[in-house]
N, C-alpha and C positions, 0 to 999 in steps of 0.2 A: 133222889136216887141214892142208894146205899153203896159204899165202897166195901168190897169183900176181899180179903187177901188169901190167896191159896196157900196151902201148907209150904209148897215149893218156894214161893215168893218170900214167905215169912222166914224160911231158913236162909235164903240167900240174903235177905236183909240182916239176919243175924250174923252171918259171915261177914258182910261187909263191915258192920259195927266191930267185930272182934279183930278183923284185919287192921282197921284204921286205929283202933285202940292200942294195939301192939306197935304199930309203926309210928303213929303221930301223937297218941295220948287220948284220954277219955273225953276231953272237951272237943277235940276236933271229930272224933267218932260221932259223938252225940250231935254236932252241928249237921253233919252229913245226913244222919237218919232223920233228924227234924226237918231238913230241907226237903228230902224225899217225901216224908209224911205230908207236910204243907203243900207241896206241889201237886200231890194227888187229890187234894181237896177240891180243886177246880173241876174235876171230872164230875162231881155231883151235879153242877149246873151245865157243864159243857163236855158232854161225854165224847163228843166228836173232835175235841180240840187237838188231840195228838195226830200225827201222821200215820198212814197205814204202814205196817211192818212188812216190808218186802219178803223177808226171810221166811215169814210165816203164812204168806198169802196162799201157798199150796194147800194149807188146812181149810181154807174158805170158811173161817170162823170170825173174820172181822177183827183181827188183832191190830191194834194200834199202839203207839208209844209215845212217851214223853222223855224228853232227854233232861237230865238233872245232873249237871257236874259231869262226871265220867260214867254216868249209869243211864241206861235206858229202863224205863218202868214200862213194862208191856202189860197191856190190858185188853179186854173185850167186854162188849155188853152181853149181859145174860139176863134172864127173866127177873132175877132177884135184885139187879142193879149192875154195878160195874165190878168185874172180876179182875184183880190184878193177878196175872199168871206167872210173871218173872221179873227180877231185877237182873239186868245184864251189864256187866263192865264193858264199855265200849272200846276198851283198849285190847280186847280179845279179837280173835278172827271172827268176823260176823257169821260164818258158817257154823261155829260152835253152838249157836242159838238153837239149831235144829237137832243137835246131837242127842239121840235118846239115851246115850249113856251119861250124859251130864247129870250130875247129882251134887247136892251139897257135899262138902268134903268132911263135915263134922256130924 
């Protein structure tokens, strides 16, 4: 199974890197991003390993998530493989995950 990153998820990942680079330095930012990437590899063999994302159940698209540190990696199965749709900071209000106004800040 193939892992596909949506443009939105890739932008959120970029923002996570930039934020942590500014706050904690380049090495910490790289470790966080590396941990997110390596954790998503398990989805190739175990696409149902994450829990169902309750905030997105209303969409009925089978969104699931993995928790990696302070981040939720949100994904769903599509015909081409596994589509990672979002990286969400779990320190935010959970309802923000559904906000159609939510966009990368950069």
